[in-house]
C-alpha positions in Angstrom: 409.6 129.8 22.1 407.3 131.4 24.6 407.3 130.5 28.3 403.9 128.7 27.8 405.3 126.6 25.0 408.3 125.7 27.1 405.9 124.5 29.9 404.0 122.4 27.3 407.2 120.8 26.1 408.3 119.9 29.6 404.8 118.5 30.3 404.9 116.4 27.2 408.4 115.2 28.1 407.3 114.1 31.5 404.3 112.3 30.1 406.6 110.5 27.6 409.0 109.5 30.4 406.1 108.3 32.5 404.8 106.2 29.6 408.3 104.7 29.0 408.7 104.0 32.7 405.3 102.4 32.8 406.0 100.2 29.8 409.3 99.0 31.1 407.7 98.4 34.5 405.0 96.2 33.0 407.6 94.0 31.4 410.0 93.8 34.3 407.4 93.5 37.1 405.2 90.9 35.5 408.0 88.5 34.9 407.9 85.5 37.4 406.0 87.5 39.9 402.7 86.8 41.7 399.8 88.8 40.0 398.9 90.5 43.3 402.5 91.7 43.8 402.8 92.8 40.2 399.6 94.8 40.3 400.6 96.5 43.6 403.9 97.6 42.1 402.3 98.8 38.9 399.8 100.9 40.8 402.6 102.4 42.9 404.5 103.3 39.8 401.4 104.7 38.0 400.2 106.8 40.9 403.6 107.8 42.3 405.6 107.4 39.2 409.1 108.5 40.1 409.1 107.5 43.7 407.4 104.2 42.8 410.1 103.5 40.2 412.9 104.3 42.6 411.4 102.0 45.2 411.0 99.2 42.8 414.6 99.3 41.7 415.6 99.4 45.3 413.4 96.7 46.8 411.4 95.2 43.9 414.0 92.5 42.9 413.6 89.6 45.3 416.5 87.4 44.2 420.1 87.6 45.4 422.9 88.3 43.0 423.8 85.4 40.7 427.1 84.7 42.3 425.4 84.0 45.7 422.8 81.8 44.1 425.5 79.9 42.3 427.2 79.2 45.6 424.0 77.8 47.0 423.6 75.5 44.0 427.2 74.4 44.5 426.7 73.5 48.1 423.4 71.8 47.2 425.2 69.5 44.7 427.8 68.6 47.3 425.1 67.8 49.9 423.1 65.6 47.5 426.3 63.7 46.6 427.1 63.3 50.3 423.6 62.1 51.3 423.0 59.6 48.5 422.1 56.3 50.1 422.1 57.6 53.6 418.3 57.9 54.2 418.3 56.0 57.5 415.1 56.5 59.4 413.9 55.7 62.9 410.1 55.6 62.5 409.2 55.1 58.9 406.6 52.5 59.8 404.8 55.1 61.9 404.6 57.7 59.2 401.2 58.8 57.8 400.9 57.6 54.2 401.2 61.1 52.7 404.5 62.0 54.5 406.8 60.4 51.9 405.7 62.8 49.2 406.3 65.7 51.5 409.8 64.5 52.4 410.5 64.1 48.7 409.3 67.6 48.0 411.5 69.1 50.7 414.6 67.2 49.5 414.1 68.5 46.0 413.7 72.0 47.3 416.4 72.2 49.9 418.7 69.2 49.0 418.6 67.9 52.6 417.2 64.4 53.4 414.9 63.2 56.2 417.2 61.4 58.7 416.5 59.4 61.8 418.3 58.8 65.1 417.8 62.3 66.6 417.1 63.3 70.1 415.3 66.6 70.1 414.5 68.7 73.2 412.1 71.7 73.2 413.3 74.8 75.1 410.7 77.6 75.7 412.6 79.3 78.5 414.3 82.4 77.1 417.3 82.6 79.5 417.3 78.9 80.0 418.1 78.5 76.3 421.2 80.6 76.7 422.2 78.4 79.7 421.8 75.2 77.7 423.9 76.7 74.9 426.6 77.7 77.3 426.8 74.2 78.8 427.3 72.7 75.4 429.8 75.3 74.2 431.9 74.6 77.3 432.2 71.0 76.2 433.3 71.9 72.6 436.5 70.3 71.4 436.7 71.3 67.7 434.3 74.0 66.6 431.5 76.3 67.6 429.4 77.9 64.8 427.1 80.7 65.6 424.6 82.3 63.3 421.9 84.8 64.4 419.7 87.5 62.7 420.3 89.6 65.8 423.5 89.1 67.8 424.2 91.6 70.7 426.6 91.5 73.6 424.4 92.7 76.6 423.7 91.7 80.2 421.6 88.7 79.1 424.1 87.3 76.6 427.3 88.0 78.5 427.5 84.4 79.7 427.2 83.2 76.1 430.1 85.4 74.9 432.2 84.3 77.8 431.6 80.7 76.8 432.8 81.5 73.3 435.9 83.2 74.7 436.7 80.1 76.9 436.3 77.9 73.8 438.7 80.0 71.8 441.2 79.8 74.6 441.0 76.0 74.5 441.9 76.1 70.8 438.3 75.6 69.5 437.6 77.3 66.2 434.7 79.8 66.7 433.0 81.1 63.6 430.2 83.8 63.9 427.7 85.1 61.4 425.2 87.9 62.0 422.9 89.9 59.7 424.7 93.1 58.6 421.8 95.6 58.4 420.1 94.4 61.6 423.4 94.9 63.4 423.0 98.7 62.9 419.5 98.7 64.2 420.4 97.5 67.7 422.5 99.2 70.3 425.8 97.7 71.2 427.0 96.8 67.7 430.6 98.2 68.2 431.0 96.6 71.6 429.7 93.2 70.2 432.3 93.3 67.4 435.1 94.4 69.7 434.2 91.5 72.0 434.4 88.9 69.2 437.6 90.4 67.9 439.2 90.5 71.3 438.5 86.8 72.0 439.8 85.7 68.6 436.5 84.5 67.1 436.2 84.9 63.3 433.2 87.1 62.5 431.5 88.0 59.2 428.4 90.0 58.4 425.6 88.3 56.4 424.3 89.9 53.3 426.4 93.0 53.8 425.4 96.3 52.1 428.8 97.8 51.1 428.4 99.3 47.6 431.9 100.6 47.4 433.2 97.0 47.9 430.8 95.6 45.3 428.5 94.1 48.0 425.0 95.0 47.1 421.6 93.4 46.8 418.0 94.4 47.5 418.5 96.1 50.9 415.6 94.4 52.7 416.7 90.8 51.8 417.9 89.6 55.2 419.3 86.4 56.7 416.8 85.6 59.5 418.3 82.2 60.6 419.2 81.4 64.2 421.6 78.5 64.8 424.3 77.3 67.2 426.3 74.2 66.3 428.8 72.5 68.6 431.4 70.1 67.1 428.8 69.2 64.5 427.2 67.0 67.1 424.7 69.4 68.9 422.6 72.0 67.2 420.2 74.7 68.4 417.7 76.4 66.2 414.3 78.1 66.4 412.9 81.6 66.8 415.2 83.2 69.5 417.8 85.9 68.7 420.9 86.4 70.8 419.8 89.5 72.7 417.9 90.4 75.9 414.3 89.4 76.0 413.3 93.1 75.9 415.4 93.7 72.8 416.9 96.5 74.8 414.4 99.0 73.4 413.4 101.9 75.7 409.8 101.6 74.7 409.7 97.9 75.5 411.3 98.5 78.8 408.8 101.2 79.6 405.9 99.0 78.7 407.3 95.9 80.2 407.3 94.1 76.9 409.4 90.9 76.6 409.7 88.2 74.0 408.7 84.5 74.4 410.4 82.1 72.1 410.7 78.4 71.2 414.0 76.7 70.4 415.0 73.1 69.9 418.2 71.3 70.9 419.2 68.5 68.5 421.6 65.6 68.9 422.0 63.2 66.0 422.3 63.1 62.2 420.0 66.2 61.6 422.7 68.4 63.2 425.0 67.8 60.2 422.1 69.0 57.9 422.0 72.2 60.0 425.8 72.3 59.6 425.3 72.2 55.8 423.1 75.3 56.0 425.7 77.1 58.0 428.4 76.0 55.5 426.4 77.5 52.7 426.0 80.8 54.5 429.7 80.9 55.5 430.8 80.1 51.9 428.5 83.0 50.7 430.2 85.5 53.0 433.8 84.3 53.0 434.5 82.2 49.8 435.6 79.4 52.3 433.8 76.2 51.8 433.8 74.3 55.1 434.1 70.5 54.9 430.8 68.7 55.0 430.4 65.6 57.2 430.5 62.5 55.0 430.6 59.8 57.6 427.9 57.1 57.3 424.7 57.5 59.3 424.5 54.7 61.9 421.4 54.8 64.0 421.8 53.8 67.6 419.4 51.3 69.1 417.4 53.5 71.4 413.7 54.2 71.9 412.3 57.7 71.4 414.6 58.7 68.5 413.0 61.0 65.9 413.1 61.5 62.2 413.8 65.1 61.2 414.3 67.1 58.0 416.0 70.4 57.8 414.7 72.8 55.2 416.6 76.0 54.4 414.7 78.7 52.4 415.1 82.2 51.0 416.2 84.2 48.0 419.3 82.1 47.4 416.9 79.4 46.2 414.9 79.3 43.1 411.7 78.4 44.9 409.8 79.6 48.0 410.8 76.5 49.9 409.1 77.1 53.2 405.9 78.3 51.5 405.6 75.1 49.5 406.2 73.0 52.6 403.7 74.8 54.7 400.9 74.8 52.1 401.5 71.1 51.3 401.3 70.1 55.0 398.1 72.2 55.6 396.4 70.5 52.6 397.5 67.0 53.9 396.2 67.6 57.4 393.2 65.4 58.3 392.3 66.4 61.9 394.0 69.4 63.4 396.3 72.3 62.6 397.8 74.6 65.2 399.8 77.6 64.0 402.0 79.9 66.0 403.3 82.9 64.2 404.1 86.4 65.6 403.8 88.0 62.1 400.9 86.4 60.2 400.5 88.0 56.8 399.8 85.0 54.6 400.4 84.7 50.9 397.3 83.9 48.9 397.9 80.1 48.7 398.5 79.9 52.4 395.4 81.8 53.3 393.3 79.6 51.0 394.8 76.4 52.4 394.0 77.4 56.0 390.4 78.5 55.1 389.9 75.3 53.1 391.2 73.2 56.0 388.6 74.8 58.3 385.9 74.3 55.7 386.9 70.6 55.6 385.9 70.4 59.2 389.4 70.4 60.7 390.2 71.9 64.1 392.3 74.9 63.0 393.7 77.4 65.5 396.1 80.4 65.2 398.2 81.8 68.1 399.3 85.5 67.7 400.2 88.2 70.0 397.7 90.7 71.4 400.3 93.4 71.2 402.5 94.1 68.1 406.0 95.5 68.0 405.9 96.4 64.3 402.9 98.6 63.5 402.6 98.0 59.8 402.8 94.2 60.1 400.5 94.2 63.1 397.8 96.1 61.3 398.3 94.0 58.1 397.8 90.7 59.9 394.7 92.0 61.6 393.1 92.5 58.2 393.0 88.7 57.7 391.3 87.9 61.0 387.7 88.3 59.8 388.1 85.9 56.9 389.7 83.3 59.2 387.0 83.7 61.9 384.2 83.4 59.3 385.8 80.2 58.0 385.9 78.7 61.6 389.5 79.3 62.5 390.0 79.9 66.2 392.3 82.9 66.9 394.0 83.2 70.3 395.6 86.5 71.2 398.5 85.9 73.6 398.3 88.4 76.5 400.4 91.5 76.7 403.0 92.4 77.8 404.5 89.2 76.4 405.2 89.2 72.7 404.7 85.6 71.5 407.6 85.4 69.0 407.7 81.6 68.7 407.4 80.2 65.1 406.0 76.7 64.8 403.0 74.6 63.8 401.7 71.1 64.2 399.8 68.9 61.8 397.5 66.1 63.2 399.3 64.0 65.8 402.3 63.3 63.5 404.2 66.4 62.4 405.7 69.5 64.0 407.6 72.2 62.1 409.8 74.5 64.2 412.2 77.2 63.0 412.9 80.8 62.2 410.2 81.4 59.6 407.1 83.4 60.2 404.0 82.6 58.3 404.2 85.8 56.3 405.1 87.0 52.8 408.5 88.4 54.0 409.6 85.0 55.5 408.3 83.1 52.4 410.1 85.3 49.8 412.6 87.8 51.2 414.2 86.3 54.3 416.7 83.4 54.5 415.1 81.0 57.0 415.6 77.5 58.3 412.9 75.1 59.5 413.0 71.6 60.9 410.2 69.2 60.2 409.9 66.5 62.9 407.9 63.3 62.9 407.1 61.6 66.2 403.9 61.4 68.1 405.5 61.9 71.5 407.3 64.9 70.3 404.1 66.4 68.8 402.4 65.8 72.1 405.1 67.9 73.8 404.6 70.7 71.3 400.8 70.4 72.0 401.5 71.0 75.7 403.3 74.2 74.8 400.3 75.2 72.7 398.0 74.4 75.6 400.1 76.8 77.7 399.6 79.5 75.0 395.9 79.0 75.0 395.7 79.4 78.7 397.6 82.7 78.4 395.4 84.0 75.6 392.1 85.7 74.9 390.1 84.1 72.1 388.9 86.5 69.4 385.1 86.4 68.8 383.7 87.4 65.3 381.0 89.7 66.6 383.4 91.7 68.8 386.0 91.8 66.0 383.6 93.1 63.3 382.4 95.7 65.7 385.8 97.3 66.3 386.1 101.0 65.4 386.0 102.1 61.8 389.4 103.9 62.2 391.0 100.6 63.1 389.5 98.8 60.1 390.9 101.5 57.8 394.4 101.2 59.3 394.2 97.4 59.0 393.1 97.4 55.4 395.6 100.1 54.3 398.4 98.2 55.9 397.3 95.0 54.1 397.9 96.7 50.7 401.6 97.2 51.5 402.1 93.5 52.1 402.0 92.8 48.3 404.9 95.1 47.5 407.6 92.4 47.4 
């Protein structure tokens, strides 16, 4: 065989392998996947065949291993059994007519009911949130459960860790969860773990990537939840991580960048629903199923109590729970929609719902940051601005050097949703998130005042100025948008 014939045979072999990989990819990728995502993956495999195939097998499968999903279903079944007949509400007579169908949808998705009797406080002071948590932890008698996407012992969080240490010394059981991969991306990981070990807290990493121990899933599936639970009576959740407001990054410190968040503090029956979310995550990482609160819900006679429904979401569920909630609420809105999302890369149905709402004549506004800390996401979200502006959506750019990292939205005068979830494809499909839907006009007015503050600190985007931006920026924005479908 001549050298030329050998080259021909190798070329034919490579073509055959490419054809086989392409055929297998079509079958695997198209199954239960959005057409846009499937097409993006197929194009990647066709044009960059071997690298594309490797990337797909690394990050193309968006569900957790079956054992983890089975644990979630087991906890869901226990929660549904526990909550049967306990749908006690505070303000059902004040609900808009469409809300019952949304509540039913959420319960089917996340297994948690709408419950009344809750006192809910908004906290939009970064360090003030740590102070509030410390006060409650210092009153703990039985347990403190901590779960954060980012958990770092630094100057800003020293008081929080000291409160945990005091709780352990009193005999309180302290359980801590933090995302495994993210822990390696922030300075101080070893010191944080040593501090928890020294005080006697029980720590476990969430979604660990340890192939040699059989712990493996798609590497970019992350647990993005943020929660603190004290004695099952008080709960905190929202957008804030347990780290300094600068995220301790040299670039952020140099530019003066700092994060602005929004958290809520809950007292009442909704706390035990947050506790069920923590129990599911703890069970997934430890095989220990914590007892669920099965005491009857008795509503106190007190004005101002709120109805609230906790909705967990993520790849441990069979549905994109938060996506379905958000789209359903946007379609139900009759007057006004205000959305705050630091990373706004909407899935097709979300974008269509928002544009349709604006076309229906609703007052629709979006709050995003003027500055972005993640370049690819920053440019991808900018690619959606023109379509939104043309539809009549008002876009407010929160002024630098503050990064508006709060994640919430309000519907008419009735509903607020606050949690850890961005309105982007990653939060809808890849991250484990938790949201709280709250009904109550006084509470919504409080969130509106927060939004008024955002507006005062923002610059409104104007269509003519936006379409006139440099061509180089448009190219970067549109190229970044293409990557958002690779999920």
